[in-house]
PyMOL Python script that loads the backbone (N, CA, C, O; Angstrom):
from pymol import cmd

cmd.read_pdbstr("""\
ATOM      1  N   MET A   1      89.672  53.323 102.867  1.00  0.00           N
ATOM      2  CA  MET A   1      90.031  52.028 102.325  1.00  0.00           C
ATOM      3  C   MET A   1      89.276  51.843 101.002  1.00  0.00           C
ATOM      4  O   MET A   1      88.051  51.967 100.984  1.00  0.00           O
ATOM      5  N   PRO A   2      89.942  51.561  99.944  1.00  0.00           N
ATOM      6  CA  PRO A   2      89.278  51.412  98.641  1.00  0.00           C
ATOM      7  C   PRO A   2      88.499  50.099  98.577  1.00  0.00           C
ATOM      8  O   PRO A   2      88.839  49.108  99.224  1.00  0.00           O
ATOM      9  N   VAL A   3      87.461  50.135  97.784  1.00  0.00           N
ATOM     10  CA  VAL A   3      86.637  48.944  97.579  1.00  0.00           C
ATOM     11  C   VAL A   3      87.353  48.047  96.572  1.00  0.00           C
ATOM     12  O   VAL A   3      87.562  48.430  95.421  1.00  0.00           O
ATOM     13  N   THR A   4      87.722  46.856  97.019  1.00  0.00           N
ATOM     14  CA  THR A   4      88.504  45.964  96.171  1.00  0.00           C
ATOM     15  C   THR A   4      87.732  44.732  95.716  1.00  0.00           C
ATOM     16  O   THR A   4      88.211  43.977  94.870  1.00  0.00           O
ATOM     17  N   SER A   5      86.530  44.523  96.277  1.00  0.00           N
ATOM     18  CA  SER A   5      85.750  43.350  95.873  1.00  0.00           C
ATOM     19  C   SER A   5      84.263  43.685  95.910  1.00  0.00           C
ATOM     20  O   SER A   5      83.846  44.634  96.573  1.00  0.00           O
ATOM     21  N   PRO A   6      83.481  42.906  95.201  1.00  0.00           N
ATOM     22  CA  PRO A   6      82.029  43.127  95.239  1.00  0.00           C
ATOM     23  C   PRO A   6      81.439  42.914  96.635  1.00  0.00           C
ATOM     24  O   PRO A   6      80.452  43.554  96.997  1.00  0.00           O
ATOM     25  N   TRP A   7      82.042  42.020  97.414  1.00  0.00           N
ATOM     26  CA  TRP A   7      81.548  41.763  98.764  1.00  0.00           C
ATOM     27  C   TRP A   7      81.743  42.987  99.646  1.00  0.00           C
ATOM     28  O   TRP A   7      80.877  43.311 100.458  1.00  0.00           O
ATOM     29  N   MET A   8      82.858  43.661  99.496  1.00  0.00           N
ATOM     30  CA  MET A   8      83.110  44.859 100.277  1.00  0.00           C
ATOM     31  C   MET A   8      82.153  45.972  99.861  1.00  0.00           C
ATOM     32  O   MET A   8      81.678  46.732 100.705  1.00  0.00           O
ATOM     33  N   ALA A   9      81.871  46.068  98.569  1.00  0.00           N
ATOM     34  CA  ALA A   9      80.928  47.067  98.093  1.00  0.00           C
ATOM     35  C   ALA A   9      79.537  46.797  98.656  1.00  0.00           C
ATOM     36  O   ALA A   9      78.825  47.723  99.044  1.00  0.00           O
ATOM     37  N   MET A  10      79.158  45.527  98.697  1.00  0.00           N
ATOM     38  CA  MET A  10      77.857  45.177  99.244  1.00  0.00           C
ATOM     39  C   MET A  10      77.798  45.495 100.745  1.00  0.00           C
ATOM     40  O   MET A  10      76.775  45.968 101.240  1.00  0.00           O
ATOM     41  N   ALA A  11      78.877  45.239 101.454  1.00  0.00           N
ATOM     42  CA  ALA A  11      78.909  45.545 102.885  1.00  0.00           C
ATOM     43  C   ALA A  11      78.770  47.044 103.115  1.00  0.00           C
ATOM     44  O   ALA A  11      78.036  47.469 104.007  1.00  0.00           O
ATOM     45  N   TYR A  12      79.462  47.838 102.324  1.00  0.00           N
ATOM     46  CA  TYR A  12      79.349  49.292 102.461  1.00  0.00           C
ATOM     47  C   TYR A  12      77.953  49.781 102.089  1.00  0.00           C
ATOM     48  O   TYR A  12      77.459  50.743 102.676  1.00  0.00           O
ATOM     49  N   ALA A  13      77.320  49.135 101.128  1.00  0.00           N
ATOM     50  CA  ALA A  13      75.985  49.547 100.709  1.00  0.00           C
ATOM     51  C   ALA A  13      74.939  49.232 101.784  1.00  0.00           C
ATOM     52  O   ALA A  13      73.997  50.002 101.968  1.00  0.00           O
ATOM     53  N   TRP A  14      75.095  48.111 102.492  1.00  0.00           N
ATOM     54  CA  TRP A  14      74.112  47.717 103.497  1.00  0.00           C
ATOM     55  C   TRP A  14      74.375  48.305 104.876  1.00  0.00           C
ATOM     56  O   TRP A  14      73.508  48.224 105.746  1.00  0.00           O
ATOM     57  N   MET A  15      75.537  48.891 105.102  1.00  0.00           N
ATOM     58  CA  MET A  15      75.876  49.434 106.417  1.00  0.00           C
ATOM     59  C   MET A  15      74.889  50.499 106.893  1.00  0.00           C
ATOM     60  O   MET A  15      74.492  50.456 108.058  1.00  0.00           O
ATOM     61  N   PRO A  16      74.471  51.450 106.059  1.00  0.00           N
ATOM     62  CA  PRO A  16      73.483  52.436 106.538  1.00  0.00           C
ATOM     63  C   PRO A  16      72.153  51.789 106.941  1.00  0.00           C
ATOM     64  O   PRO A  16      71.489  52.261 107.864  1.00  0.00           O
ATOM     65  N   MET A  17      71.765  50.721 106.259  1.00  0.00           N
ATOM     66  CA  MET A  17      70.529  50.028 106.633  1.00  0.00           C
ATOM     67  C   MET A  17      70.648  49.408 108.021  1.00  0.00           C
ATOM     68  O   MET A  17      69.690  49.425 108.793  1.00  0.00           O
ATOM     69  N   GLY A  18      71.801  48.869 108.336  1.00  0.00           N
ATOM     70  CA  GLY A  18      72.024  48.303 109.667  1.00  0.00           C
ATOM     71  C   GLY A  18      71.974  49.365 110.745  1.00  0.00           C
ATOM     72  O   GLY A  18      71.412  49.141 111.818  1.00  0.00           O
ATOM     73  N   ILE A  19      72.554  50.513 110.469  1.00  0.00           N
ATOM     74  CA  ILE A  19      72.533  51.607 111.432  1.00  0.00           C
ATOM     75  C   ILE A  19      71.112  52.109 111.632  1.00  0.00           C
ATOM     76  O   ILE A  19      70.709  52.384 112.762  1.00  0.00           O
ATOM     77  N   LEU A  20      70.352  52.232 110.559  1.00  0.00           N
ATOM     78  CA  LEU A  20      68.954  52.653 110.671  1.00  0.00           C
ATOM     79  C   LEU A  20      68.127  51.634 111.448  1.00  0.00           C
ATOM     80  O   LEU A  20      67.246  52.012 112.220  1.00  0.00           O
ATOM     81  N   TYR A  21      68.402  50.352 111.253  1.00  0.00           N
ATOM     82  CA  TYR A  21      67.676  49.321 111.982  1.00  0.00           C
ATOM     83  C   TYR A  21      67.944  49.423 113.473  1.00  0.00           C
ATOM     84  O   TYR A  21      67.020  49.284 114.274  1.00  0.00           O
ATOM     85  N   VAL A  22      69.178  49.661 113.857  1.00  0.00           N
ATOM     86  CA  VAL A  22      69.515  49.792 115.281  1.00  0.00           C
ATOM     87  C   VAL A  22      68.833  51.018 115.874  1.00  0.00           C
ATOM     88  O   VAL A  22      68.288  50.943 116.976  1.00  0.00           O
ATOM     89  N   LEU A  23      68.852  52.135 115.173  1.00  0.00           N
ATOM     90  CA  LEU A  23      68.177  53.337 115.664  1.00  0.00           C
ATOM     91  C   LEU A  23      66.666  53.109 115.781  1.00  0.00           C
ATOM     92  O   LEU A  23      66.051  53.508 116.770  1.00  0.00           O
ATOM     93  N   PHE A  24      66.079  52.478 114.784  1.00  0.00           N
ATOM     94  CA  PHE A  24      64.659  52.145 114.797  1.00  0.00           C
ATOM     95  C   PHE A  24      64.320  51.287 116.007  1.00  0.00           C
ATOM     96  O   PHE A  24      63.328  51.538 116.692  1.00  0.00           O
ATOM     97  N   TYR A  25      65.129  50.291 116.268  1.00  0.00           N
ATOM     98  CA  TYR A  25      64.894  49.388 117.386  1.00  0.00           C
ATOM     99  C   TYR A  25      65.006  50.136 118.707  1.00  0.00           C
ATOM    100  O   TYR A  25      64.202  49.919 119.613  1.00  0.00           O
ATOM    101  N   LEU A  26      66.002  51.017 118.824  1.00  0.00           N
ATOM    102  CA  LEU A  26      66.163  51.785 120.056  1.00  0.00           C
ATOM    103  C   LEU A  26      64.976  52.703 120.308  1.00  0.00           C
ATOM    104  O   LEU A  26      64.579  52.891 121.458  1.00  0.00           O
ATOM    105  N   VAL A  27      64.409  53.270 119.265  1.00  0.00           N
ATOM    106  CA  VAL A  27      63.291  54.204 119.423  1.00  0.00           C
ATOM    107  C   VAL A  27      61.990  53.469 119.719  1.00  0.00           C
ATOM    108  O   VAL A  27      61.208  53.929 120.551  1.00  0.00           O
ATOM    109  N   PHE A  28      61.734  52.332 119.055  1.00  0.00           N
ATOM    110  CA  PHE A  28      60.447  51.668 119.178  1.00  0.00           C
ATOM    111  C   PHE A  28      60.402  50.538 120.203  1.00  0.00           C
ATOM    112  O   PHE A  28      59.310  50.108 120.572  1.00  0.00           O
ATOM    113  N   VAL A  29      61.521  50.049 120.667  1.00  0.00           N
ATOM    114  CA  VAL A  29      61.503  48.906 121.579  1.00  0.00           C
ATOM    115  C   VAL A  29      61.928  49.281 122.992  1.00  0.00           C
ATOM    116  O   VAL A  29      61.278  48.874 123.955  1.00  0.00           O
ATOM    117  N   VAL A  30      62.982  50.031 123.131  1.00  0.00           N
ATOM    118  CA  VAL A  30      63.526  50.303 124.460  1.00  0.00           C
ATOM    119  C   VAL A  30      62.570  51.116 125.341  1.00  0.00           C
ATOM    120  O   VAL A  30      62.342  50.712 126.481  1.00  0.00           O
ATOM    121  N   PRO A  31      61.995  52.242 124.878  1.00  0.00           N
ATOM    122  CA  PRO A  31      61.087  52.987 125.770  1.00  0.00           C
ATOM    123  C   PRO A  31      59.866  52.179 126.239  1.00  0.00           C
ATOM    124  O   PRO A  31      59.541  52.230 127.425  1.00  0.00           O
ATOM    125  N   PRO A  32      59.176  51.437 125.356  1.00  0.00           N
ATOM    126  CA  PRO A  32      58.060  50.635 125.869  1.00  0.00           C
ATOM    127  C   PRO A  32      58.493  49.551 126.857  1.00  0.00           C
ATOM    128  O   PRO A  32      57.744  49.213 127.774  1.00  0.00           O
ATOM    129  N   LEU A  33      59.691  49.010 126.676  1.00  0.00           N
ATOM    130  CA  LEU A  33      60.159  48.010 127.641  1.00  0.00           C
ATOM    131  C   LEU A  33      60.414  48.636 129.005  1.00  0.00           C
ATOM    132  O   LEU A  33      60.159  48.006 130.032  1.00  0.00           O
ATOM    133  N   PHE A  34      60.919  49.876 129.028  1.00  0.00           N
ATOM    134  CA  PHE A  34      61.096  50.557 130.310  1.00  0.00           C
ATOM    135  C   PHE A  34      59.747  50.893 130.934  1.00  0.00           C
ATOM    136  O   PHE A  34      59.595  50.810 132.152  1.00  0.00           O
ATOM    137  N   LEU A  35      58.770  51.269 130.120  1.00  0.00           N
ATOM    138  CA  LEU A  35      57.416  51.500 130.646  1.00  0.00           C
ATOM    139  C   LEU A  35      56.818  50.205 131.194  1.00  0.00           C
ATOM    140  O   LEU A  35      56.112  50.222 132.202  1.00  0.00           O
ATOM    141  N   LEU A  36      57.099  49.099 130.537  1.00  0.00           N
ATOM    142  CA  LEU A  36      56.591  47.802 130.980  1.00  0.00           C
ATOM    143  C   LEU A  36      57.128  47.445 132.362  1.00  0.00           C
ATOM    144  O   LEU A  36      56.417  46.837 133.162  1.00  0.00           O
ATOM    145  N   ARG A  37      58.360  47.810 132.646  1.00  0.00           N
ATOM    146  CA  ARG A  37      58.940  47.518 133.954  1.00  0.00           C
ATOM    147  C   ARG A  37      58.217  48.247 135.075  1.00  0.00           C
ATOM    148  O   ARG A  37      58.191  47.764 136.208  1.00  0.00           O
ATOM    149  N   GLN A  38      57.631  49.399 134.778  1.00  0.00           N
ATOM    150  CA  GLN A  38      56.977  50.206 135.803  1.00  0.00           C
ATOM    151  C   GLN A  38      55.524  49.807 136.038  1.00  0.00           C
ATOM    152  O   GLN A  38      54.937  50.217 137.040  1.00  0.00           O
ATOM    153  N   ARG A  39      54.933  49.027 135.152  1.00  0.00           N
ATOM    154  CA  ARG A  39      53.524  48.670 135.266  1.00  0.00           C
ATOM    155  C   ARG A  39      53.313  47.538 136.258  1.00  0.00           C
ATOM    156  O   ARG A  39      54.169  46.667 136.416  1.00  0.00           O
ATOM    157  N   LEU A  40      52.170  47.560 136.922  1.00  0.00           N
ATOM    158  CA  LEU A  40      51.817  46.521 137.879  1.00  0.00           C
ATOM    159  C   LEU A  40      51.121  45.382 137.143  1.00  0.00           C
ATOM    160  O   LEU A  40      49.900  45.384 136.986  1.00  0.00           O
ATOM    161  N   LEU A  41      51.899  44.428 136.703  1.00  0.00           N
ATOM    162  CA  LEU A  41      51.383  43.265 135.987  1.00  0.00           C
ATOM    163  C   LEU A  41      51.969  41.999 136.595  1.00  0.00           C
ATOM    164  O   LEU A  41      53.054  42.017 137.177  1.00  0.00           O
ATOM    165  N   ASP A  42      51.236  40.902 136.451  1.00  0.00           N
ATOM    166  CA  ASP A  42      51.787  39.610 136.848  1.00  0.00           C
ATOM    167  C   ASP A  42      52.874  39.216 135.857  1.00  0.00           C
ATOM    168  O   ASP A  42      53.069  39.869 134.833  1.00  0.00           O
ATOM    169  N   GLU A  43      53.576  38.134 136.183  1.00  0.00           N
ATOM    170  CA  GLU A  43      54.717  37.737 135.353  1.00  0.00           C
ATOM    171  C   GLU A  43      54.313  37.287 133.951  1.00  0.00           C
ATOM    172  O   GLU A  43      54.984  37.627 132.977  1.00  0.00           O
ATOM    173  N   THR A  44      53.228  36.529 133.842  1.00  0.00           N
ATOM    174  CA  THR A  44      52.825  36.006 132.531  1.00  0.00           C
ATOM    175  C   THR A  44      52.419  37.114 131.562  1.00  0.00           C
ATOM    176  O   THR A  44      52.919  37.140 130.437  1.00  0.00           O
ATOM    177  N   PRO A  45      51.521  38.040 131.958  1.00  0.00           N
ATOM    178  CA  PRO A  45      51.197  39.128 131.022  1.00  0.00           C
ATOM    179  C   PRO A  45      52.399  40.008 130.695  1.00  0.00           C
ATOM    180  O   PRO A  45      52.530  40.501 129.575  1.00  0.00           O
ATOM    181  N   ARG A  46      53.276  40.201 131.682  1.00  0.00           N
ATOM    182  CA  ARG A  46      54.481  41.008 131.442  1.00  0.00           C
ATOM    183  C   ARG A  46      55.376  40.334 130.408  1.00  0.00           C
ATOM    184  O   ARG A  46      55.924  41.000 129.530  1.00  0.00           O
ATOM    185  N   ALA A  47      55.526  39.014 130.513  1.00  0.00           N
ATOM    186  CA  ALA A  47      56.350  38.284 129.547  1.00  0.00           C
ATOM    187  C   ALA A  47      55.721  38.303 128.159  1.00  0.00           C
ATOM    188  O   ALA A  47      56.427  38.430 127.159  1.00  0.00           O
ATOM    189  N   ILE A  48      54.398  38.178 128.094  1.00  0.00           N
ATOM    190  CA  ILE A  48      53.715  38.206 126.794  1.00  0.00           C
ATOM    191  C   ILE A  48      53.876  39.579 126.151  1.00  0.00           C
ATOM    192  O   ILE A  48      54.141  39.670 124.952  1.00  0.00           O
ATOM    193  N   TRP A  49      53.720  40.647 126.929  1.00  0.00           N
ATOM    194  CA  TRP A  49      53.905  41.994 126.377  1.00  0.00           C
ATOM    195  C   TRP A  49      55.348  42.205 125.918  1.00  0.00           C
ATOM    196  O   TRP A  49      55.584  42.801 124.867  1.00  0.00           O
ATOM    197  N   ALA A  50      56.309  41.718 126.700  1.00  0.00           N
ATOM    198  CA  ALA A  50      57.713  41.866 126.304  1.00  0.00           C
ATOM    199  C   ALA A  50      57.984  41.144 124.986  1.00  0.00           C
ATOM    200  O   ALA A  50      58.673  41.679 124.118  1.00  0.00           O
ATOM    201  N   LEU A  51      57.447  39.936 124.833  1.00  0.00           N
ATOM    202  CA  LEU A  51      57.624  39.204 123.576  1.00  0.00           C
ATOM    203  C   LEU A  51      56.950  39.926 122.417  1.00  0.00           C
ATOM    204  O   LEU A  51      57.493  39.970 121.313  1.00  0.00           O
ATOM    205  N   ALA A  52      55.766  40.495 122.660  1.00  0.00           N
ATOM    206  CA  ALA A  52      55.068  41.220 121.593  1.00  0.00           C
ATOM    207  C   ALA A  52      55.854  42.459 121.174  1.00  0.00           C
ATOM    208  O   ALA A  52      55.960  42.755 119.984  1.00  0.00           O
ATOM    209  N   ILE A  53      56.399  43.174 122.138  1.00  0.00           N
ATOM    210  CA  ILE A  53      57.154  44.394 121.825  1.00  0.00           C
ATOM    211  C   ILE A  53      58.447  44.059 121.089  1.00  0.00           C
ATOM    212  O   ILE A  53      58.832  44.765 120.157  1.00  0.00           O
ATOM    213  N   ILE A  54      59.112  42.997 121.498  1.00  0.00           N
ATOM    214  CA  ILE A  54      60.391  42.641 120.882  1.00  0.00           C
ATOM    215  C   ILE A  54      60.201  42.004 119.508  1.00  0.00           C
ATOM    216  O   ILE A  54      60.970  42.282 118.588  1.00  0.00           O
ATOM    217  N   SER A  55      59.180  41.147 119.358  1.00  0.00           N
ATOM    218  CA  SER A  55      59.030  40.430 118.089  1.00  0.00           C
ATOM    219  C   SER A  55      58.366  41.268 117.003  1.00  0.00           C
ATOM    220  O   SER A  55      58.674  41.098 115.823  1.00  0.00           O
ATOM    221  N   ALA A  56      57.471  42.160 117.376  1.00  0.00           N
ATOM    222  CA  ALA A  56      56.810  43.040 116.401  1.00  0.00           C
ATOM    223  C   ALA A  56      56.916  44.467 116.933  1.00  0.00           C
ATOM    224  O   ALA A  56      55.968  44.968 117.536  1.00  0.00           O
ATOM    225  N   PRO A  57      58.053  45.126 116.721  1.00  0.00           N
ATOM    226  CA  PRO A  57      58.317  46.399 117.394  1.00  0.00           C
ATOM    227  C   PRO A  57      57.249  47.470 117.194  1.00  0.00           C
ATOM    228  O   PRO A  57      56.827  48.089 118.171  1.00  0.00           O
ATOM    229  N   ILE A  58      56.808  47.705 115.992  1.00  0.00           N
ATOM    230  CA  ILE A  58      55.854  48.799 115.788  1.00  0.00           C
ATOM    231  C   ILE A  58      54.484  48.410 116.353  1.00  0.00           C
ATOM    232  O   ILE A  58      53.902  49.161 117.135  1.00  0.00           O
ATOM    233  N   ILE A  59      53.974  47.257 115.964  1.00  0.00           N
ATOM    234  CA  ILE A  59      52.644  46.845 116.401  1.00  0.00           C
ATOM    235  C   ILE A  59      52.618  46.626 117.913  1.00  0.00           C
ATOM    236  O   ILE A  59      51.700  47.091 118.588  1.00  0.00           O
ATOM    237  N   GLY A  60      53.606  45.927 118.444  1.00  0.00           N
ATOM    238  CA  GLY A  60      53.629  45.654 119.877  1.00  0.00           C
ATOM    239  C   GLY A  60      53.784  46.910 120.712  1.00  0.00           C
ATOM    240  O   GLY A  60      53.095  47.075 121.719  1.00  0.00           O
ATOM    241  N   ALA A  61      54.684  47.799 120.306  1.00  0.00           N
ATOM    242  CA  ALA A  61      54.918  49.020 121.073  1.00  0.00           C
ATOM    243  C   ALA A  61      53.717  49.958 121.011  1.00  0.00           C
ATOM    244  O   ALA A  61      53.326  50.533 122.026  1.00  0.00           O
ATOM    245  N   VAL A  62      53.135  50.113 119.833  1.00  0.00           N
ATOM    246  CA  VAL A  62      51.965  50.987 119.698  1.00  0.00           C
ATOM    247  C   VAL A  62      50.783  50.415 120.480  1.00  0.00           C
ATOM    248  O   VAL A  62      50.068  51.165 121.145  1.00  0.00           O
ATOM    249  N   ALA A  63      50.567  49.111 120.413  1.00  0.00           N
ATOM    250  CA  ALA A  63      49.485  48.481 121.169  1.00  0.00           C
ATOM    251  C   ALA A  63      49.703  48.660 122.665  1.00  0.00           C
ATOM    252  O   ALA A  63      48.752  48.927 123.400  1.00  0.00           O
ATOM    253  N   PHE A  64      50.938  48.517 123.123  1.00  0.00           N
ATOM    254  CA  PHE A  64      51.229  48.683 124.548  1.00  0.00           C
ATOM    255  C   PHE A  64      50.964  50.109 125.000  1.00  0.00           C
ATOM    256  O   PHE A  64      50.390  50.321 126.069  1.00  0.00           O
ATOM    257  N   VAL A  65      51.372  51.086 124.207  1.00  0.00           N
ATOM    258  CA  VAL A  65      51.180  52.488 124.577  1.00  0.00           C
ATOM    259  C   VAL A  65      49.703  52.859 124.544  1.00  0.00           C
ATOM    260  O   VAL A  65      49.242  53.616 125.398  1.00  0.00           O
ATOM    261  N   ILE A  66      48.952  52.343 123.575  1.00  0.00           N
ATOM    262  CA  ILE A  66      47.525  52.676 123.476  1.00  0.00           C
ATOM    263  C   ILE A  66      46.710  51.970 124.578  1.00  0.00           C
ATOM    264  O   ILE A  66      45.888  52.602 125.241  1.00  0.00           O
ATOM    265  N   LEU A  67      46.937  50.683 124.766  1.00  0.00           N
ATOM    266  CA  LEU A  67      46.149  49.916 125.745  1.00  0.00           C
ATOM    267  C   LEU A  67      46.548  50.200 127.192  1.00  0.00           C
ATOM    268  O   LEU A  67      45.710  50.120 128.090  1.00  0.00           O
ATOM    269  N   GLN A  68      47.797  50.526 127.423  1.00  0.00           N
ATOM    270  CA  GLN A  68      48.347  50.825 128.749  1.00  0.00           C
ATOM    271  C   GLN A  68      47.936  49.786 129.802  1.00  0.00           C
ATOM    272  O   GLN A  68      47.222  50.118 130.749  1.00  0.00           O
ATOM    273  N   PRO A  69      48.378  48.549 129.646  1.00  0.00           N
ATOM    274  CA  PRO A  69      47.995  47.510 130.612  1.00  0.00           C
ATOM    275  C   PRO A  69      48.673  47.745 131.964  1.00  0.00           C
ATOM    276  O   PRO A  69      49.817  48.197 132.022  1.00  0.00           O
ATOM    277  N   GLY A  70      47.969  47.440 133.031  1.00  0.00           N
ATOM    278  CA  GLY A  70      48.521  47.545 134.376  1.00  0.00           C
ATOM    279  C   GLY A  70      48.592  48.949 134.915  1.00  0.00           C
ATOM    280  O   GLY A  70      49.169  49.167 135.980  1.00  0.00           O
ATOM    281  N   ARG A  71      48.027  49.903 134.220  1.00  0.00           N
ATOM    282  CA  ARG A  71      48.070  51.293 134.686  1.00  0.00           C
ATOM    283  C   ARG A  71      46.870  51.559 135.581  1.00  0.00           C
ATOM    284  O   ARG A  71      45.742  51.171 135.278  1.00  0.00           O
ATOM    285  N   ARG A  72      47.144  52.228 136.684  1.00  0.00           N
ATOM    286  CA  ARG A  72      46.069  52.581 137.602  1.00  0.00           C
ATOM    287  C   ARG A  72      45.457  53.898 137.158  1.00  0.00           C
ATOM    288  O   ARG A  72      46.178  54.848 136.853  1.00  0.00           O
ATOM    289  N   ASP A  73      44.143  53.959 137.122  1.00  0.00           N
ATOM    290  CA  ASP A  73      43.440  55.202 136.791  1.00  0.00           C
ATOM    291  C   ASP A  73      42.968  55.845 138.086  1.00  0.00           C
ATOM    292  O   ASP A  73      42.133  55.303 138.810  1.00  0.00           O
ATOM    293  N   GLY A  74      43.520  56.995 138.347  1.00  0.00           N
ATOM    294  CA  GLY A  74      43.086  57.743 139.525  1.00  0.00           C
ATOM    295  C   GLY A  74      43.965  57.462 140.635  1.00  0.00           C
ATOM    296  O   GLY A  74      43.771  57.996 141.727  1.00  0.00           O
TER     297      GLY A  74
END
""", "prot")
cmd.dss("prot")
cmd.show_as("cartoon", "prot")
cmd.util.cbc("prot")
cmd.orient("prot")
């Protein structure tokens, strides 16, 4: 389909950014959320971690993986 307007050109230009954002979100948000489901945490800390992971994907996910809340040692 040929580009017939500046709006269509802008949409085509931003489309790869949208695809990259979705891939980024899938890589940094979904795995930590699945790990969160397996951890033994009360509801309030679990909800706070979920909000942190969703609202700040890199910082929240990295903090969750490093701190490993609710994990049993041994």
